[in-house]
C-alpha positions, 0 to 999 in steps of 0.5 A: 315566137322566135320565128315571128321575131326573126320574120319581123326583123327580116321584113323591117330590114327589107323596108328600111335603111339604118337611121343614125341616132345618138343614145345616152344611157344616163344615170340611176336606172337609166342604163337598165331601162335603156338596155331593155328598150334597145333590146326590144327595138332590135327584136322588132326590127328597128334599123338604127345606127347607134352612136353612144355618148356620155352625159349627166352626173359623171360629166358634171362631176368631172367639172363640166357644169353643162353636163355634156362634153363638146364631142357629144354635141358633135354626135347630136348635130350629126344624127339629129335624133337623140334617145336619152335615158334619165339623168341626175343633175347635182343639186345646188348652185352652179349646175344647169339642167341638161334637159333644158340646155339640150331643148334650147340649144337644138331648138326643140320647141315642142314637148309632146307627152301622151297620157293614156289609161290602160284600164283595167290592167293598170289601176286608175281612177280615170279608166277613160283617159287619152290626153296629149299635153303639148308643152312649150319647151324653150321659154317661160320661167325655164329661160332660167334667168335669175338674180338675187337682188337684195338680202331678202328678194330673188327674181326669175324672169318669165319670158313669153315671145310671139314667135315662140308662142305661135310655133307651139300653138300652131304645132298643137293644132297641126298635131290634132289634125294629123292624129285625128284629134277633135279639140285643143285646149289652152291653159294660162293664168292671164287673169294675173299675168296679163302681158305674158300669159295674156300674149299666149292666150291672145295668140291661141285665139288668133291661130284657132280661127285658122282651124275651124275643123277643130274645137278650141277652148281656154281655161285659167290654169288653176281650174283647168288643172282641177278639171283635168285631174277630175275629168280628164276624159273631157280633154283631148290636146292641151297646149300650155306654156313651159312650167304649167306643161311640165307640172301638169304632164306629170300630173296627167301621166300619174292619174293614168296609173303611173308616171312611169308609163309615159314617154316624151318627144321633144320636136324642133326644126330638124332635131328631135329628142325622145325620153321618159318623162320620169327622173333617174330614180337613183334609189332603184339603180342597179336592182333590175326592177325599174319599169322601162315603159316610159322610155320605150314609149318615147322610143316608139315616138322616135320610130314614127318620127324617123319613118319606121312607123311599122316597127313602132306599131309592132313595138307598141302593140307588143307592149300593150299585149304584155300589159294586158297579159298582166306581166308587170314590174313592181311599180304597177303590180297589183294583186288580183289584176297583175299575173306576174311581177317581173324584173326590168330585163324579164319585162323586156323579154316578155315584150319581145316574145309578143312582137307580132301580136296585138292586144285583145281588150286594149285598143291596138295602135295603128301608125300610118307612117311618119307624120311630119309636122312643120310650123313657122311663125309669122314675121313680127309686125314692128310697132311704134315704140315710145318710152313714157316712164321708168321703174327704178328698183331699189335695195333699201331699208332705213338706217335703223332697219325699218321698211316704211314706204312713206319714208322712202317715198318722201325721200325720193320725192326730192329727186326728179329730173326735167319733170320726171318725178316719182309717181308710186312705189310698190313692194312685191307688186302692191302699191304701198306709196302714196296712200299705202296701209301700215299693215302691209308687210314689206321687204327690202325690194322696192319698185319706184315708178317715175313718169311725167305728169302728162305721161309724155315720152321721155328720153334715155338721157333723162333716165340716165340723169334720173338714175345719177341723181338717185344714186348720188343721193345714196340709194342702191339702184339694182335694176331698171325697167322702161315703161313703153307703149307700142302703137299707143298701147301701154305695155307694162303692168300697173301696181296692184291696187293702183 
């Protein structure tokens, strides 16, 4: 078997020149699974010029709240390819997710997570499953823009952009076409979030018309998630906004048999990062028991990306053969199915021993060279924008501690400016004034909508004067949101019950 491995190395060396990549060993089980992964890649003949950087917990604890030093960024900008083991982000305030920071800084807008069942060698309730989840990677709630606004209420801003959505949806269709997939499904919650998720769905429908060779469909996220968990064989490629994609890719990976088997690619325009989708599992650190499969399959995607598809094919098929032979780490070992429970390092050795072999029951993979998927967004059409009102958000309770919206509403009615008067008040999105119900629970966070009676355009000066009057009356204005139309279409949400 050693001869076979050496032959693979010689063949790959003759074909490929070394490609610079940046490697981070990470935290928890990260160093163990990275060492195992790199051993396998080397044995299969991967031609890599590795630069190591330190990221994660040690960097955080040195006082760097970003979790990455400036010289590490220099390496990433130089190599443009990042193989990253899991890291630990300290819990609590003041620390930002390095994963999110890296994805956004390098423009890694597309997160690609294949979720495949390996029945009967890995236990699963879904023996026929081969789903690729393509998750938008930069926007949505993961913008991480949060504020505590009152004693009782915090907020997180959900940001969905037309260019960002165009890129990820188009990427999903291009991926499907490049890899022979037949259908792309979109999940959103646009029956509730009509502007943000509504924009995602609208753009999906627009772009789908450009791919008549690929079936398309849309599901509301809740029933879509239920369908995915129940009958994943009915899905092929699924594209979603950031948060939904993060949650459901873990669900999809787990129902294949184990979240520990899933790799992940983060693709941008000129940069890419590859990783396992699981975390750093600090409770298992240093025990030589962790399963390196997720990181290894992420590395397989990396090999395809850098043009070493033949090596990727050797590694992936050797891994499939190892799984088929029942050589399993503790997390997927099952009596009667598995044949040998092995350590992290021994699993790597088993894969290396099978380089050059292919599975006989599981479907062997075939990579036909790097598939470069390039997408762009179309220029944004400028609409005619008019401001026709403003929402003033107040932190308010009565002097005696009450939260009666009628008291607030009657007080605010006294303060208007140039025909810009109070129209309604909502609490947690529900209209509570006028004509609210006394049974409705209210917090100390109020949205107070001001418009002119005919909803005619208003000026910023009028908004400023209104705020001055309300503030001088003793009210605590914590934020404002302008109510706008674009080309005459109202572009703001109504109050629930309005």
